[in-house]
C-alpha positions in Angstrom: 117.3 107.9 143.0 117.8 105.8 146.1 114.8 103.6 147.8 114.7 106.4 150.3 114.3 109.0 148.2 111.5 107.4 146.3 109.7 106.7 149.4 110.1 110.2 150.5 109.0 111.6 147.2 106.2 109.1 146.9 104.7 110.1 150.4 105.3 114.0 149.5 107.2 114.5 152.5 110.5 115.6 150.8 111.0 119.5 150.8 110.2 121.8 148.1 112.2 124.7 147.6 110.4 127.7 146.4 111.4 131.5 145.3 108.9 134.2 146.6 109.4 138.1 146.0 108.9 140.4 149.1 107.8 143.9 147.3 106.4 146.9 148.4 106.9 150.5 148.4 110.0 151.8 151.1 108.9 151.7 154.7 105.7 149.3 154.5 107.6 146.7 156.7 108.6 144.0 154.0 112.1 143.7 156.0 110.3 143.4 159.5 107.9 140.6 158.0 110.6 138.5 156.8 112.5 138.6 160.0 109.4 137.4 161.8 109.8 134.1 159.7 113.6 133.7 160.6 115.0 131.3 163.3 115.2 132.6 166.5 119.4 132.8 166.3 119.0 134.4 162.9 116.4 137.1 163.7 117.6 140.7 163.4 117.1 143.0 166.4 117.4 146.1 164.3 116.0 146.5 160.8 117.4 149.0 158.4 116.5 150.1 155.3 117.0 147.6 152.4 119.3 149.0 149.8 118.8 146.5 146.9 118.0 143.4 148.0 118.5 140.6 150.6 118.0 136.9 150.4 116.6 135.3 153.5 115.4 131.8 153.9 112.6 130.2 156.2 110.4 127.2 156.2 106.9 126.5 156.4 105.1 123.4 156.5 107.9 121.2 154.6 108.2 124.0 152.1 111.7 126.0 152.1 111.2 129.5 151.2 114.0 131.6 149.7 112.6 135.2 149.8 114.0 137.5 148.1 113.3 140.9 150.0 113.5 143.8 147.6 114.0 147.5 148.2 110.8 149.7 147.9 112.8 152.9 147.0 112.0 154.2 143.8 115.6 154.0 142.7 115.6 150.1 143.4 112.0 148.9 142.3 113.3 148.5 138.6 115.2 145.4 140.3 111.9 143.6 140.9 111.5 142.7 137.3 114.5 140.6 137.4 113.5 138.0 139.8 109.9 137.3 138.2 110.7 134.8 136.1 111.7 132.4 138.9 109.3 133.2 141.3 106.6 130.7 143.1 104.5 133.5 144.8 104.8 137.1 145.8 104.1 138.9 148.9 103.3 142.6 148.4 103.2 144.5 151.5 101.3 147.9 151.7 102.0 150.6 154.6 97.9 150.8 155.4 98.5 154.1 156.9 100.3 155.9 154.1 97.1 156.7 152.2 98.9 159.5 150.4 101.0 156.9 148.3 98.3 154.2 147.5 98.4 155.6 143.9 101.8 154.7 143.7 101.3 151.2 145.2 98.4 150.9 142.6 100.9 151.8 139.9 104.0 149.4 141.0 101.3 146.8 141.5 100.0 147.3 137.7 103.2 147.2 136.3 104.0 144.0 138.4 100.9 142.1 137.1 101.4 143.2 133.1 104.8 142.0 133.3 105.6 138.9 130.9 107.0 136.8 133.6 103.9 137.2 135.7 100.9 138.3 133.2 100.8 134.5 131.9 101.5 132.8 135.4 99.1 131.4 137.9 101.3 133.1 140.7 99.9 133.4 144.1 100.0 137.1 145.5 99.7 137.6 149.1 99.0 141.3 150.1 99.6 142.2 153.7 97.9 145.4 154.8 100.5 146.3 157.6 100.6 148.7 160.4 97.1 147.9 160.8 97.3 148.6 164.5 98.4 152.3 163.5 95.4 155.1 164.0 94.2 156.2 160.9 95.0 152.6 159.2 92.9 151.7 156.3 91.0 148.2 156.6 92.1 145.4 154.2 88.4 146.3 152.5 89.2 149.6 151.7 93.0 148.9 150.3 91.7 145.9 148.3 89.2 148.6 146.9 91.8 151.2 146.6 94.2 148.9 144.6 91.2 147.2 142.5 92.5 143.6 143.7 88.9 142.3 142.6 89.8 142.6 138.9 92.8 140.1 139.7 91.0 137.1 138.2 93.5 134.9 136.7 95.8 134.4 139.8 95.2 133.6 143.3 95.2 136.5 145.9 94.7 137.0 149.7 95.0 140.1 151.6 95.8 139.9 155.3 96.0 142.6 158.1 99.1 142.6 159.8 101.5 143.8 162.2 105.2 143.0 161.1 106.5 144.1 165.1 103.7 141.7 166.8 103.3 139.1 164.2 99.7 139.6 164.2 98.0 138.2 160.9 101.6 136.9 159.4 101.1 133.3 159.9 97.5 133.3 158.4 99.0 134.9 155.3 102.2 132.5 155.3 99.7 129.5 155.6 97.7 130.8 152.4 100.6 131.1 150.4 102.5 127.9 151.5 98.8 126.2 150.5 98.7 127.9 146.9 102.4 127.4 146.2 102.3 123.9 147.3 99.4 123.5 144.8 101.1 125.1 142.0 104.1 123.5 142.1 102.8 120.3 142.6 100.6 120.8 139.1 103.7 122.8 137.8 101.4 125.7 136.9 103.6 128.5 137.9 
């Protein structure tokens, strides 16, 4: 390692690369959220439903995120688990207007939390209660209660109200995730 690399490493200013999974049911706003964090020239003007997954990159506070934007359609949800082992954080997007499918969201969350590659990791979970601006949207408190988030005791988690189109709440959530991932990567607790 050269002197410059040692100095950069010692000062903690080198970029760390982390893998983040972006999951949630179809039409919850996952791709729109990821698109919000891309550079201006790389942003997509028309968001189409994800088939399988897309890989996107963005940066926040000297962390380079590789976001695996996973499809939320039922037939593709089995793909999620193939990316659990190497992820450093999870963004779980919930459509706060889709009260009928909250039980499906809870089932998918429970399956995720019980997976062997997630169960024993102190992996941070960021929940976006998306579409909060829409009529009949549930508050983040009601969503947290419906999903039983208070029972998650062995992982840091945070829920943030969001609007993926305007960006409301997105930066607050990703700031929290960045801080949590930075701590975990620094202590190698993932």
